[in-house]
C-alpha positions in Angstrom: -19.6 -14.9 47.7 -23.2 -14.3 48.7 -26.1 -12.8 46.9 -28.6 -10.6 48.7 -32.0 -12.0 47.7 -35.2 -10.0 48.5 -38.7 -11.4 48.2 -41.0 -8.4 48.7 -44.5 -9.6 49.7 -47.7 -7.7 50.5 -47.2 -7.9 54.3 -43.5 -8.9 54.8 -40.2 -8.7 52.9 -37.9 -11.7 53.3 -34.2 -11.1 52.8 -31.4 -13.6 52.7 -27.8 -14.0 51.9 -27.7 -16.9 49.5 -24.7 -18.8 48.1 -24.9 -22.1 46.1 -28.5 -22.6 47.2 -27.7 -22.2 50.9 -29.1 -19.3 53.0 -26.5 -18.1 55.4 -28.4 -15.3 57.0 -32.0 -14.2 56.8 -34.3 -11.4 57.9 -38.1 -10.7 57.7 -39.3 -7.1 57.9 -42.6 -5.4 57.3 -43.4 -4.3 53.8 -44.2 -0.7 54.5 -45.4 1.1 51.3 -44.7 4.5 52.8 -41.0 3.6 53.4 -38.8 5.8 51.1 -35.9 4.6 49.0 -33.4 6.1 51.5 -35.2 4.4 54.4 -34.9 1.0 52.6 -31.2 1.7 52.0 -30.6 2.5 55.6 -32.5 -0.6 56.7 -30.6 -2.9 54.4 -27.2 -1.5 55.5 -28.2 -1.9 59.2 -29.2 -5.5 58.6 -26.1 -6.4 56.6 -23.6 -4.6 58.8 -20.1 -5.7 58.0 -21.5 -8.3 55.6 -22.3 -5.6 53.1 -18.7 -5.9 51.8 -19.3 -9.6 51.0 -22.4 -9.0 48.8 -21.6 -9.6 45.1 -25.1 -9.2 43.7 -28.7 -8.4 44.5 -31.9 -10.1 43.2 -35.4 -8.8 43.8 -38.9 -10.0 43.2 -41.9 -8.0 44.4 -45.7 -8.2 44.4 -46.0 -4.6 45.6 -45.5 -2.0 42.8 -45.0 1.0 45.2 -42.3 -0.8 47.1 -40.6 -2.0 43.9 -40.5 1.6 42.7 -38.7 2.6 45.9 -36.2 -0.3 45.4 -35.6 0.8 41.8 -34.6 4.2 43.2 -32.7 2.8 46.2 -30.4 0.2 44.5 -28.4 2.6 42.2 -28.3 5.2 44.9 -27.1 3.1 47.8 -25.5 0.0 46.1 -24.2 1.5 42.8 -21.3 -1.0 42.4 -23.3 -4.1 43.0 -25.0 -5.8 40.0 -28.8 -6.1 40.5 -31.5 -8.2 38.8 -35.2 -7.4 39.3 -37.6 -10.2 38.2 -40.0 -8.7 35.8 -41.1 -9.3 32.1 -38.0 -9.5 30.0 -35.8 -11.2 32.6 -34.6 -14.6 31.6 -35.9 -17.4 33.9 -35.8 -20.4 31.6 -39.3 -21.3 32.7 -42.0 -21.3 29.9 -45.1 -19.7 31.2 -48.2 -21.4 29.8 -51.0 -19.1 31.0 -53.3 -16.6 29.3 -51.3 -13.6 30.2 -47.8 -14.3 31.6 -47.4 -10.7 32.7 -50.2 -11.2 35.3 -48.3 -14.0 37.1 -46.6 -12.8 40.3 -42.8 -12.7 40.1 -42.5 -14.7 43.3 -44.6 -17.5 41.7 -42.4 -17.7 38.7 -39.3 -17.8 40.9 -40.8 -20.6 42.9 -41.6 -22.5 39.8 -38.0 -22.1 38.6 -36.6 -23.4 41.9 -39.0 -26.3 41.9 -38.1 -27.3 38.3 -34.4 -27.0 39.0 -34.2 -28.7 42.4 -36.9 -31.3 42.4 -38.5 -33.9 40.2 -41.4 -32.7 38.0 -44.3 -32.5 37.8 -44.4 -30.5 40.9 -46.8 -28.3 43.0 -45.5 -25.5 45.2 -47.7 -24.3 48.0 -46.5 -21.0 49.4 -48.0 -20.0 52.7 -48.0 -16.2 52.9 -49.9 -14.1 55.3 -52.0 -12.4 52.6 -52.4 -15.3 50.2 -51.7 -19.0 50.0 -50.7 -19.8 46.4 -50.6 -23.0 44.5 -48.2 -23.2 41.5 -48.0 -26.1 39.1 -45.0 -27.1 37.1 -45.6 -29.9 34.5 -43.2 -32.8 33.8 -41.4 -30.6 31.1 -40.6 -28.0 33.8 -43.2 -25.5 32.4 -45.3 -23.3 34.6 -48.9 -24.1 33.7 -50.9 -22.1 36.3 -52.2 -22.5 39.7 -54.6 -21.2 42.3 -54.8 -18.4 45.0 -56.7 -18.6 48.2 -56.8 -16.1 51.2 -53.8 -16.4 53.5 -54.0 -17.5 57.1 -53.3 -14.1 58.6 -55.7 -12.2 56.4 -58.5 -14.8 57.0 -58.1 -14.5 60.7 -58.0 -10.7 60.5 -61.2 -10.7 58.4 -62.9 -12.9 61.0 -61.9 -10.7 63.9 -63.0 -7.6 62.1 -66.3 -8.9 60.9 -67.4 -11.0 63.9 -68.8 -9.1 66.9 -67.7 -11.8 69.3 -64.5 -12.8 67.6 -61.0 -11.5 68.1 -57.4 -11.9 67.0 -55.8 -15.0 68.5 -52.3 -16.4 68.6 -51.6 -18.6 65.5 -50.7 -21.9 67.2 -52.0 -25.4 67.0 -54.9 -25.9 69.5 -55.3 -28.9 71.8 -57.6 -30.6 69.3 -59.8 -30.1 66.3 -62.9 -29.6 68.6 -62.3 -26.2 70.2 -63.4 -25.9 73.8 -63.6 -22.1 73.6 -63.7 -19.3 71.1 -59.9 -19.0 71.0 -59.4 -22.7 70.3 -62.2 -22.8 67.8 -60.5 -20.0 65.8 -57.2 -21.7 66.0 -58.7 -25.0 64.9 -60.2 -23.4 61.9 -56.9 -21.7 61.0 -54.8 -24.8 61.4 -57.0 -27.8 60.6 -59.3 -26.0 58.3 -56.5 -24.6 56.2 -54.8 -28.1 56.2 -57.9 -29.7 54.9 -58.2 -27.0 52.2 -54.6 -27.6 51.2 -55.0 -31.3 50.9 -58.2 -30.9 48.9 -56.6 -28.4 46.5 -53.5 -30.5 46.0 -55.7 -33.5 45.3 -57.6 -31.6 42.7 -54.5 -30.1 41.1 -52.9 -33.5 40.8 -56.1 -34.8 39.1 -56.0 -31.9 36.7 -52.5 -32.8 35.8 -53.6 -36.3 35.0 -50.8 -37.7 37.1 -50.8 -40.3 39.9 -50.4 -38.8 43.4 -47.1 -40.6 43.9 -45.6 -39.1 40.8 -46.1 -35.5 41.8 -43.6 -33.6 44.0 -45.5 -31.4 46.5 -43.4 -28.6 48.1 -44.3 -26.4 51.0 -42.7 -23.0 51.5 -43.5 -19.6 53.1 -43.1 -18.4 56.6 -46.5 -19.8 57.8 -45.9 -23.3 56.4 -44.7 -24.7 59.8 -48.1 -23.9 61.3 -49.9 -26.3 58.9 -47.6 -28.8 57.1 -47.5 -31.3 60.0 -51.3 -31.6 59.6 -51.1 -32.4 55.9 -50.3 -35.7 54.3 -49.7 -34.4 50.8 -46.3 -32.8 51.1 -43.2 -34.6 49.9 -40.7 -31.8 50.6 -40.3 -28.7 52.8 -38.3 -25.9 51.2 -38.5 -22.8 53.5 -36.1 -20.8 51.3 -37.4 -21.9 47.9 -38.0 -18.3 46.7 -34.6 -17.0 47.8 -32.9 -20.0 46.1 -34.9 -19.3 43.0 -33.8 -15.7 43.0 -30.2 -16.8 43.0 -30.8 -18.9 40.0 -32.4 -16.0 38.1 -29.5 -13.8 39.0 -26.9 -16.2 37.8 -28.9 -16.9 34.6 -29.1 -13.2 33.8 -25.5 -12.4 34.7 -24.3 -14.9 32.1 
């Protein structure tokens, strides 16, 4: 029976019905901080439809405190009979967190680390392409989360350029004809695609060096809804896992239900 997994990010919330690591249905909606608990409940019921009766559990991770508070209110009010797990300090993940302040690490990053350690060979690096941030999370050969890096996401970078540049504007996020843009639109697209790809390759190379491992010994995983825009231009990835976070949420739920 499926679990409803919810990854609440700054710009978007990704929802999926997950069973045995497979995602059978998925939705991506805007993360609106003004949305009330009741509005979230109505939204979820509308998306689930008749599948609501199949849901046996709900697992949530969030990087937006205001939205998480709405979910805390919504879950017992709208889904009182369904067991729920919210990833936060005190929840068992089985992943040792070796950073200065474990409470500062985003819940989604810990969930990604858990899924990477459980489903892939370690050491591993997870690159999560979100709109607001691109995150790099490192799991050592013992399956421990040892830290990572955060850079501006593709969408927020493009938005900053369009707002700050008098002659620049928002463009469609697609691969241009080539790296040498023949007009402003293509130049922006080149920077967003090839520029980010080069940044990712450079960051991954540095993270592997910091691990003290050979490049061939490190699993490099891409995830996030913007990953398809960039991964074909990168040589560093060994695996693509678009549902890594949702799969990790299922593992957290099962661990805490035991």
